MARVOBA-82156 format. One record per atom (N, C-alpha, C): residue in three letters; x, y, z. Coordinates in pm, whole numbers, padded with zeros to 5 digits, always signed. Layout:
% MARVOBA-82156
ALAXYZ/...
***
This chain:
% MARVOBA-82156
UNK+00079-00117+00006/UNK+00014+00009-00009/UNK+00080+00122-00004/UNK+00213+00113+00004/UNK+00306+00238+00015/UNK+00295+00297-00132/UNK+00256+00221-00243/UNK+00243+00267-00372/UNK+00128+00368-00360/UNK+00019+00333-00297/UNK-00112+00396-00292/UNK-00076+00525-00235/UNK+00003+00543-00112/UNK+00039+00649-00047/UNK+00116+00757-00145/UNK+00200+00707-00245/UNK+00277+00791-00339/UNK+00161+00852-00439/UNK+00068+00762-00469/UNK-00036+00813-00575/UNK-00114+00930-00533/UNK-00157+00921-00385/UNK-00252+01024-00334/UNK-00168+01148-00268/UNK-00050+01129-00244/UNK+00024+01229-00166/UNK+00074+01331-00259/UNK+00002+01407-00334/UNK+00049+01493-00441/UNK-00018+01620-00422/UNK+00023+01733-00473/UNK-00034+01864-00467/UNK-00160+01887-00556/UNK-00180+01785-00646/UNK-00296+01812-00731/UNK-00410+01719-00692/UNK-00515+01735-00713/UNK-00635+01642-00676/UNK-00613+01522-00757/UNK-00636+01403-00691/UNK-00641+01272-00756/UNK-00783+01215-00752/UNK-00855+01190-00857/UNK-00979+01129-00853/UNK-00953+00967-00876/UNK-01001+00896-00772/UNK-00988+00754-00781/UNK-01130+00694-00822/UNK-01129+00597-00917/UNK-01245+00541-00972/UNK-01234+00396-00930/UNK-01309+00342-00828/UNK-01296+00201-00805/UNK-01417+00131-00870/UNK-01385+00053-00976/UNK-01467-00020-01057/UNK-01447-00174-01080/UNK-01541-00240-01144/UNK-01511-00371-01201/UNK-01566-00372-01335/UNK-01508-00480-01414/UNK-01551-00480-01552/UNK-01689-00543-01574/UNK-01740-00596-01474/UNK-01888-00658-01494/UNK-01981-00573-01426/UNK-01951-00458-01373/UNK-02055-00367-01327/UNK-02088-00266-01422/UNK-02227-00260-01472/UNK-02267-00174-01577/UNK-02242-00015-01543/UNK-02276+00004-01419/UNK-02255+00164-01380/UNK-02104+00192-01378/UNK-02006+00088-01344/UNK-01865+00109-01372/UNK-01817+00148-01493/UNK-01884+00049-01583/UNK-01853+00071-01732/UNK-01906+00216-01804/UNK-02020+00253-01752/UNK-02079+00384-01793/UNK-01983+00494-01748/UNK-01915+00480-01642/UNK-01834+00582-01608/UNK-01708+00605-01673/UNK-01660+00518-01757/UNK-01537+00506-01829/UNK-01536+00635-01943/UNK-01630+00654-02013/UNK-01628+00782-02101/UNK-01637+00898-02028/UNK-01711+00901-01916/UNK-01729+01019-01836/UNK-01594+01052-01778/UNK-01502+00964-01718/UNK-01382+00990-01671/UNK-01290+01027-01770/UNK-01293+00989-01897/UNK-01207+01017-02001/UNK-01229+01173-02013/UNK-01338+01211-02021/UNK-01384+01354-02056/UNK-01337+01442-01943/UNK-01351+01392-01807/UNK-01307+01462-01696/UNK-01146+01477-01709/UNK-01079+01367-01748/UNK-00944+01382-01747/UNK-00894+01484-01870/UNK-00957+01465-01951/UNK-00936+01554-02079/UNK-00959+01709-02043/UNK-01057+01729-01971/UNK-01094+01878-01939/UNK-01003+01936-01844/UNK-00958+01847-01760/UNK-00873+01890-01656/UNK-00716+01906-01681/UNK-00680+01815-01785/UNK-00535+01801-01822/UNK-00439+01772-01704/UNK-00327+01857-01698/UNK-00229+01821-01580/UNK-00275+01889-01451/UNK-00403+01945-01443/UNK-00436+02015-01305/UNK-00486+01904-01221/UNK-00508+01767-01257/UNK-00563+01682-01171/UNK-00532+01550-01229/UNK-00539+01427-01150/UNK-00521+01303-01205/UNK-00650+01216-01196/UNK-00674+01149-01297/UNK-00782+01045-01271/UNK-00714+00908-01291/UNK-00753+00829-01170/UNK-00695+00696-01178/UNK-00795+00594-01151/UNK-00815+00492-01235/UNK-00901+00370-01234/UNK-00847+00259-01150/UNK-00923+00206-01050/UNK-00864+00101-00952/UNK-00968-00014-00980/UNK-00927-00111-01027/UNK-01012-00244-01059/UNK-01029-00310-00898/UNK-01144-00317-00841/UNK-01141-00366-00723/UNK-01117-00520-00720/UNK-01131-00599-00834/UNK-01101-00735-00833/UNK-00951-00754-00812/UNK-00866-00661-00871/UNK-00711-00674-00883/UNK-00665-00601-00759/UNK-00736-00527-00690/UNK-00694-00459-00566/UNK-00770-00457-00442/UNK-00809-00605-00408/UNK-00904-00629-00293/UNK-00869-00560-00160/UNK-00738-00576-00129/UNK-00685-00546-00004/UNK-00714-00369+00007/UNK-00678-00298-00088/UNK-00706-00164-00080/UNK-00841-00122-00074/UNK-00929-00196-00166/UNK-01063-00163-00165/UNK-01126-00200-00024/UNK-01101-00300+00044/UNK-01148-00333+00174/UNK-01086-00236+00284/UNK-00977-00192+00275/UNK-00912-00092+00357/UNK-00979+00035+00354/UNK-01035+00067+00216/UNK-01112+00199+00201/UNK-01272+00166+00212/UNK-01315+00060+00243/UNK-01439+00020+00263/UNK-01525+00052+00132/UNK-01482+00006+00014/UNK-01549+00035-00099/UNK-01656-00069-00109/UNK-01782-00042-00096/UNK-01886-00144-00100/UNK-01962-00111-00245/UNK-02020-00001-00280/UNK-02109+00018-00401/UNK-02004+00056-00513/UNK-02037+00024-00636/UNK-01953+00067-00756/UNK-02051+00136-00853/UNK-01981+00234-00920/UNK-01850+00272-00890/UNK-01822+00363-00760/UNK-01711+00350-00695/UNK-01702+00465-00571/UNK-01590+00562-00620/UNK-01626+00674-00615/UNK-01529+00786-00670/UNK-01477+00858-00536/UNK-01351+00864-00534/UNK-01285+00929-00396/UNK-01176+01028-00460/UNK-01171+01152-00411/UNK-01079+01257-00434/UNK-00995+01280-00327/UNK-00857+01266-00346/UNK-00749+01300-00264/UNK-00681+01414-00291/UNK-00619+01490-00208/UNK-00536+01597-00230/UNK-00413+01595-00118/UNK-00309+01592-00136/UNK-00208+01594-00028/UNK-00215+01476+00065/UNK-00257+01366+00009/UNK-00275+01249+00102/UNK-00400+01244+00181/UNK-00483+01336+00173/UNK-00600+01351+00261/UNK-00741+01327+00173/UNK-00821+01246+00223/UNK-00942+01222+00144/UNK-01023+01362+00164/UNK-01065+01414+00035/UNK-01149+01546+00038/UNK-01307+01509-00001/UNK-01323+01407-00074/UNK-01468+01387-00135/UNK-01480+01234-00160/UNK-01583+01198-00144/UNK-01636+01030-00177/UNK-01775+01033-00217/UNK-01783+00950-00314/UNK-01923+00931-00364/UNK-01931+00795-00423/UNK-02053+00726-00394/UNK-02085+00595-00445/UNK-02189+00608-00557/UNK-02158+00573-00688/UNK-02270+00569-00783/UNK-02227+00662-00892/UNK-02299+00667-01013/UNK-02254+00744-01114/UNK-02258+00892-01103/UNK-02184+00965-01173/UNK-02165+01107-01174/UNK-02157+01159-01325/UNK-02205+01273-01359/UNK-02178+01333-01490/UNK-02040+01393-01479/UNK-01991+01426-01607/UNK-01852+01483-01631/UNK-01856+01624-01573/UNK-01945+01717-01596/UNK-01951+01846-01554/UNK-01962+01853-01407/UNK-02045+01775-01330/UNK-02051+01776-01175/UNK-01903+01722-01121/UNK-01843+01629-01191/UNK-01723+01592-01134/UNK-01593+01696-01155/UNK-01621+01769-01286/UNK-01519+01857-01304/UNK-01530+01976-01213/UNK-01661+01998-01176/UNK-01692+02117-01086/UNK-01633+02076-00933/UNK-01657+01964-00888/UNK-01611+01908-00780/UNK-01453+01916-00750/UNK-01388+01864-00864/UNK-01244+01858-00873/UNK-01186+01995-00856/UNK-01233+02079-00924/UNK-01193+02220-00937/UNK-01196+02302-00797/UNK-01287+02268-00709/UNK-01269+02305-00578/UNK-01136+02298-00513/UNK-01075+02185-00558/UNK-00943+02133-00489/UNK-00821+02182-00555/UNK-00838+02239-00673/UNK-00718+02270-00754/UNK-00661+02402-00710/
***
């Protein structure tokens, strides 16, 4: 999990998307997250985390519903939401932490 610490302990917001390939809502978020990443460029990071391949991390963060979206900045959790969001909403939320 030290790699996780390195991922989130940065000066820009990091949006984590916890997903699985078999979850329809997770799959629906893929194009939304691409749009968010494109809109924000290097002002924020968007990282997708497959819960099947990262069970320990998912359990540590108590990820239950999918997709679960979490924003970190400077190693601290700033925002968390389970379920789908649209790109404009996510961009607006992330911009609060830029």
